[in-house]
C-alpha positions in Angstrom: 20.8 -53.1 -19.5 18.3 -52.2 -16.8 16.6 -48.7 -16.7 17.3 -46.8 -13.5 14.2 -46.1 -11.4 13.6 -42.9 -9.5 13.2 -44.9 -6.3 16.7 -46.4 -6.7 18.4 -43.0 -6.8 16.4 -41.8 -3.8 17.4 -44.9 -1.8 21.1 -44.2 -2.3 20.7 -40.5 -1.6 19.6 -41.1 2.0 16.9 -39.3 3.9 15.9 -35.7 2.8 16.7 -33.3 5.5 13.8 -31.3 7.0 14.3 -27.8 8.3 11.7 -26.1 10.5 10.5 -22.7 9.2 12.3 -19.8 10.7 9.0 -18.0 11.3 8.4 -20.0 14.5 11.1 -18.1 16.3 10.5 -14.6 14.9 7.5 -12.3 15.4 5.3 -11.3 12.5 6.0 -7.6 11.5 2.8 -5.6 11.4 2.1 -3.8 8.2 0.2 -0.5 8.0 -2.5 -0.4 5.3 -5.6 1.4 4.4 -8.8 -0.2 5.5 -11.9 -0.7 3.3 -13.6 2.6 4.2 -10.4 4.6 3.7 -9.7 3.0 0.3 -13.4 3.7 -0.6 -12.9 7.4 0.0 -9.6 7.6 -1.8 -10.9 5.6 -4.8 -14.0 7.8 -5.0 -11.8 10.9 -5.5 -9.5 9.0 -7.8 -12.3 7.7 -10.0 -13.7 11.2 -10.5 -10.3 12.5 -11.6 -9.7 9.6 -13.9 -13.1 10.2 -15.5 -12.2 13.8 -16.1 -8.9 12.8 -17.6 -6.6 14.4 -15.0 -5.1 11.2 -13.5 -4.3 7.9 -15.1 -2.5 5.6 -12.7 -1.9 4.9 -9.1 0.3 2.8 -6.8 -0.1 1.4 -3.4 2.8 0.9 -1.0 2.4 -0.6 2.4 5.2 -0.9 4.9 6.0 -1.1 8.6 5.5 2.5 9.5 3.2 4.0 6.8 1.0 3.3 3.8 1.1 5.3 0.6 -1.3 5.8 -2.2 0.5 7.6 -5.1 -1.3 9.2 -7.9 0.2 9.6 -11.4 -0.7 11.5 -14.5 1.5 9.2 -16.6 3.1 5.9 -15.4 6.6 6.9 -16.2 6.6 10.1 -14.1 6.9 10.9 -10.5 3.6 10.9 -8.6 1.5 14.1 -8.7 0.2 13.5 -5.2 0.8 11.1 -2.4 -1.7 10.2 0.2 0.0 8.9 3.3 -1.3 7.1 6.4 1.1 7.1 9.4 -0.5 5.8 12.6 2.4 7.0 14.7 1.3 10.6 14.0 -2.3 10.0 15.0 -2.1 11.9 18.3 0.1 14.7 17.1 -0.5 16.1 13.6 -3.0 13.5 12.3 -2.3 10.2 10.6 -3.4 11.3 7.1 -1.6 13.7 4.8 -1.6 14.7 1.1 1.8 15.7 -0.3 2.8 17.1 -3.7 5.7 15.9 -6.0 8.0 18.5 -4.5 7.3 17.2 -0.9 5.1 20.1 0.1 2.3 19.0 2.5 -1.1 20.3 1.3 -3.2 19.1 4.1 -2.8 17.0 7.2 -5.4 15.7 9.7 -7.2 13.0 11.5 -10.2 12.8 9.2 -9.4 11.4 5.7 -12.5 12.9 4.1 -11.4 16.4 5.2 -7.8 15.8 4.0 -9.0 14.6 0.6 -11.0 17.8 0.1 -7.7 19.4 -1.0 -7.7 17.2 -4.1 -11.4 17.5 -4.9 -13.1 20.6 -3.4 -16.5 19.4 -4.4 -16.1 16.3 -2.3 -18.1 16.2 0.9 -19.1 13.4 3.4 -22.7 12.5 3.8 -23.6 10.8 7.1 
């Protein structure tokens, strides 16, 4: 009795079909995200609040229309605050906003540093 080789089974199966990736015919969807400077400002405030014991966890969510930075006291709860970046609102109300759990907007504006002062009143930008 002869042991079957892998090449024998491949020869009988015929050629393996090749399909071109579908991405060649579709456009890449742009995703809104926080840039390095914006994340630095947010994480500065977040780090102070974690050190004081007020906050414990965060989540980042980036999509087609907006980016969210959610702040939690405990992982299993709803977020205490949500920092949102929505570039479509840049010329209207401002692309950054801070929202509470209930959906109330605390602050909205063009300058992220000014918007984040709602969460940490001692925070100021040095230029």
